[in-house]
C-alpha beads as a LAMMPS data file, in Angstrom:
LAMMPS data file: protein, C-alpha beads

442 atoms
441 bonds

1 atom types
1 bond types

-500.0 500.0 xlo xhi
-500.0 500.0 ylo yhi
-500.0 500.0 zlo zhi

Masses

1 110.0

Atoms # bond

1 1 1 42.436 318.866 -52.377
2 1 1 46.179 319.481 -52.409
3 1 1 48.336 318.642 -49.418
4 1 1 50.451 321.336 -47.761
5 1 1 53.627 319.908 -49.324
6 1 1 52.037 319.893 -52.808
7 1 1 50.900 323.519 -52.390
8 1 1 54.395 324.650 -51.389
9 1 1 55.960 322.837 -54.354
10 1 1 53.350 324.281 -56.774
11 1 1 54.117 327.841 -55.571
12 1 1 57.863 327.231 -55.874
13 1 1 57.449 325.835 -59.427
14 1 1 55.322 328.819 -60.408
15 1 1 57.975 331.265 -59.139
16 1 1 60.750 329.428 -61.001
17 1 1 58.761 329.455 -64.250
18 1 1 58.132 333.193 -63.913
19 1 1 61.904 333.661 -63.714
20 1 1 62.260 331.189 -66.647
21 1 1 64.568 329.044 -64.484
22 1 1 63.865 325.768 -66.299
23 1 1 66.995 324.083 -64.887
24 1 1 65.697 324.201 -61.285
25 1 1 61.990 323.876 -62.169
26 1 1 62.349 320.384 -63.740
27 1 1 63.500 318.537 -60.538
28 1 1 60.747 320.236 -58.527
29 1 1 58.132 319.076 -61.055
30 1 1 59.537 315.534 -60.925
31 1 1 59.298 315.690 -57.130
32 1 1 55.643 316.796 -57.075
33 1 1 54.767 314.024 -59.559
34 1 1 56.448 311.377 -57.369
35 1 1 54.796 312.394 -54.076
36 1 1 51.300 313.249 -55.362
37 1 1 48.334 310.864 -55.332
38 1 1 46.193 313.241 -57.384
39 1 1 45.925 311.772 -60.948
40 1 1 44.746 315.074 -62.469
41 1 1 47.674 316.967 -60.932
42 1 1 50.143 314.270 -62.057
43 1 1 48.887 314.453 -65.655
44 1 1 49.080 318.254 -65.677
45 1 1 52.660 318.369 -64.417
46 1 1 53.741 315.453 -66.610
47 1 1 52.667 317.383 -69.729
48 1 1 54.463 320.478 -68.436
49 1 1 57.598 318.403 -67.778
50 1 1 57.677 317.152 -71.387
51 1 1 57.357 320.735 -72.720
52 1 1 60.125 322.064 -70.464
53 1 1 62.493 319.217 -71.397
54 1 1 61.907 319.995 -75.100
55 1 1 62.661 323.676 -74.478
56 1 1 65.820 322.712 -72.600
57 1 1 66.834 320.260 -75.318
58 1 1 66.093 322.605 -78.255
59 1 1 66.528 326.169 -76.931
60 1 1 67.412 327.580 -80.353
61 1 1 64.206 326.213 -81.866
62 1 1 62.161 328.120 -79.313
63 1 1 64.064 331.324 -80.096
64 1 1 63.519 330.778 -83.823
65 1 1 59.807 330.174 -83.207
66 1 1 59.581 333.402 -81.181
67 1 1 61.258 335.324 -84.021
68 1 1 58.822 333.816 -86.513
69 1 1 55.860 334.713 -84.299
70 1 1 57.149 338.298 -83.976
71 1 1 57.174 339.038 -87.669
72 1 1 56.113 342.660 -88.074
73 1 1 56.226 343.645 -91.707
74 1 1 57.687 347.030 -92.623
75 1 1 55.163 348.550 -95.024
76 1 1 55.535 351.297 -97.591
77 1 1 52.056 352.845 -97.940
78 1 1 50.818 353.526 -101.457
79 1 1 47.845 355.667 -100.394
80 1 1 48.239 359.441 -100.114
81 1 1 45.993 362.399 -99.267
82 1 1 44.458 362.146 -102.766
83 1 1 42.575 359.027 -101.629
84 1 1 41.311 360.749 -98.453
85 1 1 37.934 362.409 -99.038
86 1 1 37.494 365.660 -97.090
87 1 1 39.299 366.057 -93.719
88 1 1 41.051 369.230 -94.971
89 1 1 41.450 370.746 -91.496
90 1 1 42.923 367.484 -90.194
91 1 1 45.438 367.381 -93.054
92 1 1 46.695 370.861 -92.197
93 1 1 47.117 370.036 -88.503
94 1 1 49.002 366.759 -88.986
95 1 1 51.234 367.848 -91.859
96 1 1 53.005 370.447 -89.663
97 1 1 54.367 367.875 -87.183
98 1 1 55.859 365.593 -89.846
99 1 1 57.183 368.457 -91.955
100 1 1 59.053 369.743 -88.917
101 1 1 60.445 366.310 -88.055
102 1 1 61.553 365.412 -91.602
103 1 1 62.441 368.691 -93.319
104 1 1 63.529 370.958 -90.464
105 1 1 66.245 368.705 -89.049
106 1 1 68.814 371.460 -88.388
107 1 1 66.334 373.654 -86.492
108 1 1 64.955 370.628 -84.602
109 1 1 68.409 369.586 -83.359
110 1 1 69.513 373.180 -82.640
111 1 1 66.460 374.056 -80.529
112 1 1 65.942 370.486 -79.168
113 1 1 62.399 370.290 -80.557
114 1 1 61.148 366.858 -79.600
115 1 1 58.339 365.535 -81.831
116 1 1 54.929 364.959 -80.292
117 1 1 53.004 361.741 -80.904
118 1 1 49.604 361.953 -82.579
119 1 1 46.382 360.411 -81.272
120 1 1 43.257 360.535 -83.424
121 1 1 40.061 359.874 -81.512
122 1 1 36.419 359.834 -82.495
123 1 1 33.603 357.532 -83.659
124 1 1 34.422 354.165 -85.289
125 1 1 34.617 353.885 -89.062
126 1 1 35.436 357.534 -89.813
127 1 1 38.824 356.687 -91.371
128 1 1 41.303 357.422 -88.562
129 1 1 43.686 354.530 -89.324
130 1 1 43.361 355.030 -93.086
131 1 1 44.230 358.704 -92.622
132 1 1 47.416 357.810 -90.693
133 1 1 48.422 355.390 -93.473
134 1 1 47.855 358.167 -96.023
135 1 1 49.968 360.490 -93.846
136 1 1 52.874 358.021 -94.009
137 1 1 52.362 357.654 -97.781
138 1 1 52.268 361.429 -98.304
139 1 1 55.717 361.829 -96.701
140 1 1 57.188 358.577 -98.158
141 1 1 57.737 357.088 -94.696
142 1 1 57.980 353.464 -93.658
143 1 1 55.091 352.210 -91.559
144 1 1 54.680 349.648 -88.765
145 1 1 51.237 348.456 -87.630
146 1 1 51.742 346.030 -84.719
147 1 1 48.696 344.014 -83.711
148 1 1 47.880 342.951 -80.165
149 1 1 48.391 339.222 -80.860
150 1 1 51.969 339.814 -82.061
151 1 1 52.989 342.022 -79.145
152 1 1 51.347 340.173 -76.242
153 1 1 52.858 336.947 -74.922
154 1 1 51.856 334.512 -72.196
155 1 1 55.443 334.454 -70.911
156 1 1 56.215 337.035 -68.239
157 1 1 58.676 339.603 -69.620
158 1 1 58.236 338.526 -73.253
159 1 1 55.739 341.302 -74.090
160 1 1 58.234 343.946 -72.991
161 1 1 60.896 342.331 -75.220
162 1 1 58.475 342.363 -78.155
163 1 1 57.952 346.112 -77.712
164 1 1 61.736 346.617 -77.725
165 1 1 61.977 344.501 -80.907
166 1 1 59.324 346.719 -82.480
167 1 1 61.376 349.841 -81.666
168 1 1 64.564 348.280 -83.077
169 1 1 62.780 347.568 -86.361
170 1 1 61.511 351.183 -86.464
171 1 1 65.010 352.574 -85.785
172 1 1 66.475 350.508 -88.629
173 1 1 63.813 351.819 -91.041
174 1 1 63.836 355.564 -90.318
175 1 1 61.885 357.695 -91.104
176 1 1 59.152 355.496 -89.673
177 1 1 55.579 355.942 -88.494
178 1 1 54.337 353.489 -85.834
179 1 1 50.540 353.207 -85.986
180 1 1 48.851 351.790 -82.888
181 1 1 45.324 350.970 -83.993
182 1 1 42.770 350.572 -81.176
183 1 1 45.063 352.307 -78.670
184 1 1 42.603 351.632 -75.849
185 1 1 43.514 347.910 -76.019
186 1 1 47.306 348.473 -76.130
187 1 1 47.546 351.386 -73.679
188 1 1 44.762 350.527 -71.270
189 1 1 44.112 352.719 -68.264
190 1 1 46.240 351.101 -65.542
191 1 1 43.766 352.018 -62.808
192 1 1 41.011 350.024 -64.565
193 1 1 43.403 347.091 -65.166
194 1 1 44.146 346.859 -61.440
195 1 1 40.484 347.366 -60.497
196 1 1 39.354 344.509 -62.722
197 1 1 42.187 342.238 -61.562
198 1 1 43.434 341.674 -65.107
199 1 1 46.684 339.991 -66.091
200 1 1 49.965 341.577 -65.018
201 1 1 51.072 341.152 -68.663
202 1 1 48.580 343.840 -69.760
203 1 1 49.775 346.192 -67.032
204 1 1 53.446 345.656 -67.909
205 1 1 52.755 346.188 -71.619
206 1 1 51.169 349.593 -70.959
207 1 1 54.058 350.634 -68.691
208 1 1 56.671 349.509 -71.235
209 1 1 54.952 351.404 -74.053
210 1 1 54.856 354.597 -71.981
211 1 1 58.570 354.372 -71.148
212 1 1 59.467 353.587 -74.748
213 1 1 57.475 356.483 -76.232
214 1 1 59.123 358.919 -73.833
215 1 1 62.593 357.783 -74.974
216 1 1 61.918 357.395 -78.691
217 1 1 60.495 360.898 -79.219
218 1 1 63.931 362.506 -79.396
219 1 1 65.225 365.270 -81.647
220 1 1 67.797 362.854 -83.122
221 1 1 65.365 360.078 -84.053
222 1 1 62.906 360.172 -86.953
223 1 1 60.363 357.754 -85.501
224 1 1 56.883 358.933 -84.542
225 1 1 54.212 357.132 -82.534
226 1 1 50.643 357.635 -83.721
227 1 1 47.411 356.044 -82.624
228 1 1 43.675 355.793 -83.252
229 1 1 40.858 354.998 -80.844
230 1 1 37.094 355.339 -80.505
231 1 1 37.239 354.912 -76.711
232 1 1 39.503 357.759 -75.656
233 1 1 38.264 357.531 -72.055
234 1 1 39.797 354.019 -71.732
235 1 1 43.331 355.143 -72.724
236 1 1 45.808 355.591 -69.878
237 1 1 46.085 359.311 -68.911
238 1 1 49.903 359.130 -68.959
239 1 1 49.806 358.162 -72.655
240 1 1 48.025 361.417 -73.517
241 1 1 50.590 363.754 -72.032
242 1 1 53.204 365.740 -74.069
243 1 1 56.155 363.630 -75.198
244 1 1 54.010 360.566 -75.838
245 1 1 50.701 360.770 -77.729
246 1 1 50.384 364.395 -76.698
247 1 1 48.674 365.824 -79.786
248 1 1 45.008 364.819 -79.453
249 1 1 42.871 365.443 -82.538
250 1 1 39.156 364.725 -82.768
251 1 1 38.021 363.060 -86.002
252 1 1 34.285 363.686 -86.502
253 1 1 31.927 361.833 -88.878
254 1 1 31.627 363.351 -92.388
255 1 1 29.448 366.412 -92.919
256 1 1 26.908 366.818 -95.752
257 1 1 29.494 367.939 -98.328
258 1 1 31.884 365.090 -97.447
259 1 1 29.083 362.478 -97.658
260 1 1 28.190 363.907 -101.095
261 1 1 31.835 363.446 -102.197
262 1 1 32.058 359.954 -100.660
263 1 1 29.078 358.701 -102.706
264 1 1 30.621 360.135 -105.875
265 1 1 33.953 358.494 -105.057
266 1 1 32.593 355.001 -104.321
267 1 1 30.127 354.911 -107.262
268 1 1 32.461 356.265 -109.959
269 1 1 33.285 352.728 -111.226
270 1 1 29.721 352.233 -112.589
271 1 1 29.573 352.793 -116.381
272 1 1 26.001 354.046 -116.750
273 1 1 25.424 355.985 -113.547
274 1 1 22.098 357.791 -113.447
275 1 1 22.757 359.914 -110.386
276 1 1 22.988 363.667 -110.750
277 1 1 23.924 366.393 -108.241
278 1 1 20.433 366.326 -106.713
279 1 1 20.617 362.533 -106.420
280 1 1 23.908 362.714 -104.505
281 1 1 22.430 365.473 -102.338
282 1 1 19.449 363.314 -101.333
283 1 1 21.721 360.322 -100.664
284 1 1 23.907 362.503 -98.429
285 1 1 20.815 363.783 -96.578
286 1 1 19.463 360.240 -96.123
287 1 1 22.732 359.186 -94.469
288 1 1 22.999 361.973 -91.869
289 1 1 25.449 360.949 -89.094
290 1 1 26.628 357.894 -91.089
291 1 1 30.331 356.973 -91.145
292 1 1 32.472 356.666 -94.323
293 1 1 32.597 352.881 -93.804
294 1 1 28.763 352.828 -93.736
295 1 1 28.628 354.778 -97.013
296 1 1 31.251 352.522 -98.611
297 1 1 29.231 349.423 -97.647
298 1 1 26.015 351.007 -99.018
299 1 1 27.767 351.601 -102.357
300 1 1 29.178 348.059 -102.426
301 1 1 25.760 346.516 -101.746
302 1 1 24.163 348.766 -104.407
303 1 1 26.693 347.636 -107.012
304 1 1 26.161 343.995 -106.001
305 1 1 22.394 344.350 -106.518
306 1 1 23.055 345.877 -109.943
307 1 1 25.341 342.994 -110.965
308 1 1 22.826 340.379 -109.696
309 1 1 20.109 341.950 -111.875
310 1 1 22.385 341.884 -114.926
311 1 1 23.370 338.237 -114.369
312 1 1 19.733 337.131 -113.930
313 1 1 18.330 339.197 -116.817
314 1 1 16.984 337.579 -119.983
315 1 1 19.383 339.577 -122.179
316 1 1 22.409 338.330 -120.205
317 1 1 21.368 334.701 -120.538
318 1 1 20.809 335.085 -124.307
319 1 1 24.096 336.944 -124.640
320 1 1 25.969 334.148 -122.868
321 1 1 24.225 331.182 -124.582
322 1 1 23.778 332.462 -128.173
323 1 1 26.216 330.793 -130.618
324 1 1 26.905 331.665 -134.250
325 1 1 28.609 330.012 -137.163
326 1 1 31.047 332.244 -139.026
327 1 1 28.536 332.958 -141.825
328 1 1 25.692 333.703 -139.356
329 1 1 27.965 335.999 -137.380
330 1 1 29.020 338.008 -140.451
331 1 1 25.399 338.285 -141.619
332 1 1 24.155 339.311 -138.165
333 1 1 26.987 341.830 -137.858
334 1 1 26.128 343.363 -141.241
335 1 1 22.466 343.667 -140.239
336 1 1 23.350 344.941 -136.722
337 1 1 21.574 342.004 -135.065
338 1 1 24.388 341.017 -132.681
339 1 1 23.123 340.879 -129.129
340 1 1 24.776 343.434 -126.875
341 1 1 25.910 342.774 -123.340
342 1 1 23.397 344.280 -120.841
343 1 1 24.669 347.686 -119.629
344 1 1 25.414 348.559 -116.013
345 1 1 22.710 350.931 -114.789
346 1 1 22.511 352.400 -111.303
347 1 1 20.132 355.165 -110.247
348 1 1 19.488 357.204 -107.090
349 1 1 16.392 355.099 -106.483
350 1 1 18.410 351.857 -106.554
351 1 1 20.873 353.129 -103.948
352 1 1 18.068 354.529 -101.782
353 1 1 16.298 351.136 -101.816
354 1 1 19.466 349.539 -100.427
355 1 1 19.643 352.184 -97.677
356 1 1 15.989 351.642 -96.782
357 1 1 16.217 347.825 -96.698
358 1 1 19.664 347.160 -95.209
359 1 1 21.000 350.399 -93.689
360 1 1 18.079 352.067 -91.916
361 1 1 20.344 353.136 -89.064
362 1 1 23.949 354.252 -88.842
363 1 1 26.598 352.162 -87.095
364 1 1 27.426 355.317 -85.103
365 1 1 24.005 355.530 -83.408
366 1 1 24.975 353.057 -80.647
367 1 1 28.427 354.631 -80.230
368 1 1 26.910 358.071 -79.592
369 1 1 24.707 356.634 -76.817
370 1 1 27.688 354.869 -75.202
371 1 1 29.926 357.940 -75.525
372 1 1 27.256 360.205 -74.024
373 1 1 26.866 357.921 -71.006
374 1 1 30.628 357.515 -70.512
375 1 1 31.385 361.226 -70.763
376 1 1 28.324 362.905 -69.252
377 1 1 26.633 360.155 -67.275
378 1 1 22.932 359.325 -67.330
379 1 1 19.836 359.262 -65.154
380 1 1 17.519 356.313 -64.736
381 1 1 14.195 355.903 -62.932
382 1 1 13.856 352.746 -60.864
383 1 1 10.437 351.554 -59.777
384 1 1 10.107 349.821 -56.428
385 1 1 6.948 348.048 -55.284
386 1 1 6.309 347.758 -51.537
387 1 1 3.749 345.045 -50.815
388 1 1 1.515 345.251 -47.752
389 1 1 -1.117 342.917 -46.399
390 1 1 -3.945 344.735 -48.121
391 1 1 -2.462 347.341 -50.462
392 1 1 0.784 347.642 -52.418
393 1 1 2.624 350.887 -53.098
394 1 1 4.881 351.699 -56.085
395 1 1 7.594 354.322 -55.610
396 1 1 9.895 355.878 -58.200
397 1 1 13.524 356.541 -57.387
398 1 1 15.770 358.759 -59.498
399 1 1 19.327 357.412 -59.740
400 1 1 22.066 359.605 -61.252
401 1 1 25.138 357.902 -62.765
402 1 1 28.164 360.171 -63.191
403 1 1 30.366 360.029 -66.279
404 1 1 33.684 358.205 -65.942
405 1 1 35.782 361.136 -67.191
406 1 1 37.028 363.951 -64.977
407 1 1 36.400 367.700 -65.338
408 1 1 39.909 368.184 -66.773
409 1 1 39.306 365.450 -69.346
410 1 1 36.079 367.136 -70.399
411 1 1 38.120 370.227 -71.278
412 1 1 40.645 368.048 -73.105
413 1 1 37.959 366.362 -75.229
414 1 1 35.866 369.499 -75.690
415 1 1 35.566 369.034 -79.492
416 1 1 34.132 365.533 -79.137
417 1 1 31.944 366.564 -76.211
418 1 1 30.518 369.452 -78.233
419 1 1 29.735 367.108 -81.137
420 1 1 28.115 364.482 -78.875
421 1 1 25.899 367.088 -77.186
422 1 1 24.889 368.519 -80.566
423 1 1 23.991 365.078 -81.970
424 1 1 22.046 364.248 -78.804
425 1 1 20.129 367.539 -78.934
426 1 1 19.340 367.328 -82.675
427 1 1 18.626 363.593 -82.752
428 1 1 14.870 363.884 -83.607
429 1 1 15.738 366.363 -86.380
430 1 1 18.374 363.938 -87.808
431 1 1 15.841 361.081 -87.934
432 1 1 13.309 363.384 -89.636
433 1 1 15.825 364.431 -92.322
434 1 1 16.703 360.784 -93.046
435 1 1 13.050 359.803 -93.451
436 1 1 12.058 362.809 -95.617
437 1 1 15.035 362.292 -97.971
438 1 1 14.173 358.600 -98.448
439 1 1 10.478 359.312 -99.073
440 1 1 11.239 362.049 -101.633
441 1 1 13.363 359.702 -103.768
442 1 1 11.280 356.513 -103.396

Bonds

1 1 1 2
2 1 2 3
3 1 3 4
4 1 4 5
5 1 5 6
6 1 6 7
7 1 7 8
8 1 8 9
9 1 9 10
10 1 10 11
11 1 11 12
12 1 12 13
13 1 13 14
14 1 14 15
15 1 15 16
16 1 16 17
17 1 17 18
18 1 18 19
19 1 19 20
20 1 20 21
21 1 21 22
22 1 22 23
23 1 23 24
24 1 24 25
25 1 25 26
26 1 26 27
27 1 27 28
28 1 28 29
29 1 29 30
30 1 30 31
31 1 31 32
32 1 32 33
33 1 33 34
34 1 34 35
35 1 35 36
36 1 36 37
37 1 37 38
38 1 38 39
39 1 39 40
40 1 40 41
41 1 41 42
42 1 42 43
43 1 43 44
44 1 44 45
45 1 45 46
46 1 46 47
47 1 47 48
48 1 48 49
49 1 49 50
50 1 50 51
51 1 51 52
52 1 52 53
53 1 53 54
54 1 54 55
55 1 55 56
56 1 56 57
57 1 57 58
58 1 58 59
59 1 59 60
60 1 60 61
61 1 61 62
62 1 62 63
63 1 63 64
64 1 64 65
65 1 65 66
66 1 66 67
67 1 67 68
68 1 68 69
69 1 69 70
70 1 70 71
71 1 71 72
72 1 72 73
73 1 73 74
74 1 74 75
75 1 75 76
76 1 76 77
77 1 77 78
78 1 78 79
79 1 79 80
80 1 80 81
81 1 81 82
82 1 82 83
83 1 83 84
84 1 84 85
85 1 85 86
86 1 86 87
87 1 87 88
88 1 88 89
89 1 89 90
90 1 90 91
91 1 91 92
92 1 92 93
93 1 93 94
94 1 94 95
95 1 95 96
96 1 96 97
97 1 97 98
98 1 98 99
99 1 99 100
100 1 100 101
101 1 101 102
102 1 102 103
103 1 103 104
104 1 104 105
105 1 105 106
106 1 106 107
107 1 107 108
108 1 108 109
109 1 109 110
110 1 110 111
111 1 111 112
112 1 112 113
113 1 113 114
114 1 114 115
115 1 115 116
116 1 116 117
117 1 117 118
118 1 118 119
119 1 119 120
120 1 120 121
121 1 121 122
122 1 122 123
123 1 123 124
124 1 124 125
125 1 125 126
126 1 126 127
127 1 127 128
128 1 128 129
129 1 129 130
130 1 130 131
131 1 131 132
132 1 132 133
133 1 133 134
134 1 134 135
135 1 135 136
136 1 136 137
137 1 137 138
138 1 138 139
139 1 139 140
140 1 140 141
141 1 141 142
142 1 142 143
143 1 143 144
144 1 144 145
145 1 145 146
146 1 146 147
147 1 147 148
148 1 148 149
149 1 149 150
150 1 150 151
151 1 151 152
152 1 152 153
153 1 153 154
154 1 154 155
155 1 155 156
156 1 156 157
157 1 157 158
158 1 158 159
159 1 159 160
160 1 160 161
161 1 161 162
162 1 162 163
163 1 163 164
164 1 164 165
165 1 165 166
166 1 166 167
167 1 167 168
168 1 168 169
169 1 169 170
170 1 170 171
171 1 171 172
172 1 172 173
173 1 173 174
174 1 174 175
175 1 175 176
176 1 176 177
177 1 177 178
178 1 178 179
179 1 179 180
180 1 180 181
181 1 181 182
182 1 182 183
183 1 183 184
184 1 184 185
185 1 185 186
186 1 186 187
187 1 187 188
188 1 188 189
189 1 189 190
190 1 190 191
191 1 191 192
192 1 192 193
193 1 193 194
194 1 194 195
195 1 195 196
196 1 196 197
197 1 197 198
198 1 198 199
199 1 199 200
200 1 200 201
201 1 201 202
202 1 202 203
203 1 203 204
204 1 204 205
205 1 205 206
206 1 206 207
207 1 207 208
208 1 208 209
209 1 209 210
210 1 210 211
211 1 211 212
212 1 212 213
213 1 213 214
214 1 214 215
215 1 215 216
216 1 216 217
217 1 217 218
218 1 218 219
219 1 219 220
220 1 220 221
221 1 221 222
222 1 222 223
223 1 223 224
224 1 224 225
225 1 225 226
226 1 226 227
227 1 227 228
228 1 228 229
229 1 229 230
230 1 230 231
231 1 231 232
232 1 232 233
233 1 233 234
234 1 234 235
235 1 235 236
236 1 236 237
237 1 237 238
238 1 238 239
239 1 239 240
240 1 240 241
241 1 241 242
242 1 242 243
243 1 243 244
244 1 244 245
245 1 245 246
246 1 246 247
247 1 247 248
248 1 248 249
249 1 249 250
250 1 250 251
251 1 251 252
252 1 252 253
253 1 253 254
254 1 254 255
255 1 255 256
256 1 256 257
257 1 257 258
258 1 258 259
259 1 259 260
260 1 260 261
261 1 261 262
262 1 262 263
263 1 263 264
264 1 264 265
265 1 265 266
266 1 266 267
267 1 267 268
268 1 268 269
269 1 269 270
270 1 270 271
271 1 271 272
272 1 272 273
273 1 273 274
274 1 274 275
275 1 275 276
276 1 276 277
277 1 277 278
278 1 278 279
279 1 279 280
280 1 280 281
281 1 281 282
282 1 282 283
283 1 283 284
284 1 284 285
285 1 285 286
286 1 286 287
287 1 287 288
288 1 288 289
289 1 289 290
290 1 290 291
291 1 291 292
292 1 292 293
293 1 293 294
294 1 294 295
295 1 295 296
296 1 296 297
297 1 297 298
298 1 298 299
299 1 299 300
300 1 300 301
301 1 301 302
302 1 302 303
303 1 303 304
304 1 304 305
305 1 305 306
306 1 306 307
307 1 307 308
308 1 308 309
309 1 309 310
310 1 310 311
311 1 311 312
312 1 312 313
313 1 313 314
314 1 314 315
315 1 315 316
316 1 316 317
317 1 317 318
318 1 318 319
319 1 319 320
320 1 320 321
321 1 321 322
322 1 322 323
323 1 323 324
324 1 324 325
325 1 325 326
326 1 326 327
327 1 327 328
328 1 328 329
329 1 329 330
330 1 330 331
331 1 331 332
332 1 332 333
333 1 333 334
334 1 334 335
335 1 335 336
336 1 336 337
337 1 337 338
338 1 338 339
339 1 339 340
340 1 340 341
341 1 341 342
342 1 342 343
343 1 343 344
344 1 344 345
345 1 345 346
346 1 346 347
347 1 347 348
348 1 348 349
349 1 349 350
350 1 350 351
351 1 351 352
352 1 352 353
353 1 353 354
354 1 354 355
355 1 355 356
356 1 356 357
357 1 357 358
358 1 358 359
359 1 359 360
360 1 360 361
361 1 361 362
362 1 362 363
363 1 363 364
364 1 364 365
365 1 365 366
366 1 366 367
367 1 367 368
368 1 368 369
369 1 369 370
370 1 370 371
371 1 371 372
372 1 372 373
373 1 373 374
374 1 374 375
375 1 375 376
376 1 376 377
377 1 377 378
378 1 378 379
379 1 379 380
380 1 380 381
381 1 381 382
382 1 382 383
383 1 383 384
384 1 384 385
385 1 385 386
386 1 386 387
387 1 387 388
388 1 388 389
389 1 389 390
390 1 390 391
391 1 391 392
392 1 392 393
393 1 393 394
394 1 394 395
395 1 395 396
396 1 396 397
397 1 397 398
398 1 398 399
399 1 399 400
400 1 400 401
401 1 401 402
402 1 402 403
403 1 403 404
404 1 404 405
405 1 405 406
406 1 406 407
407 1 407 408
408 1 408 409
409 1 409 410
410 1 410 411
411 1 411 412
412 1 412 413
413 1 413 414
414 1 414 415
415 1 415 416
416 1 416 417
417 1 417 418
418 1 418 419
419 1 419 420
420 1 420 421
421 1 421 422
422 1 422 423
423 1 423 424
424 1 424 425
425 1 425 426
426 1 426 427
427 1 427 428
428 1 428 429
429 1 429 430
430 1 430 431
431 1 431 432
432 1 432 433
433 1 433 434
434 1 434 435
435 1 435 436
436 1 436 437
437 1 437 438
438 1 438 439
439 1 439 440
440 1 440 441
441 1 441 442
């Protein structure tokens, strides 16, 4: 247990460190070490004393280290809309905002048309971040993708400085697109932060971002904030208002046509591909409500299986181990006896076997359940057993859990809500389509 004097000194040291007043903190730490009989406390403050003296002795080294740690690379995306499969409606909606900001400068300044930040929301793995990168590439813009580890700091006030450094880099590299991936972790709902008793650093980071976005979206600055999230209900409401990330666009999973095109895109590298239009159709049907990342992984695993078969085949081993003298080679070549390398062959059946073995369910299935509960709530039946001396009685109690979003937010996310309800209603039909498609091919 700490004495009253030790407690007072510990509080005073903590306050000085928060203010980064190292000069006055050091003598207080030396004082608590000298008066304390607690070995654990002495060791803790002795280590802290050594660190603070090093910072005081080499202040420039600490600044250099901070600069090294905050190394956000300015990227020039090489991907464009050509690499984005489908999403035609989304392309039309997002192109207008950037075209106005970049090409209509005179009209923007004349009419004081402030740009509006973009926030893509929807299930995970549908290509939201990739689409924003392609958007930057399409308009030849610089791109910044700050991660949470780079922005957040254990020092009070340092996170806010990091956000200002980020903005300075963006201003020096105009036109620039700032992509905040997983917005729900960077712009957390401040009410939930306070309710959970989380760090003040997280709260300050959200507040600083909101202030910065309001200032940066000016008619004279060609910097645009964009974001992507699959937990839109966890994003702070103030971040979703006009002037910040005010343009909310729902990004749904691919439809049948887009899944058809995704399989064609990811399997086009195979030389001898034995998949026709009907094959792609059945693959698209078998992956109803799958995300593009699911389909990409299915194609990767299918190609791996194909390569494993080639490597382990008898022809491949003979091809690799067979040796010829010059005379034998010329004779074999003349008689067309040279062993050929085994060809790459991939059929609809091969891909469907991979789906059946390794990808029976979509990665979105769990997300749809979570999203339904968060947005619409759920009902559960609790059983309660009352035991008596002779008989026992079991009662059922219906408990209704409300969704965490408000009525206004339901209107705001109406596109996603409509999709979630539809998936929930047609879930048995989706499972049936998947099973029938797999049976018909296998």
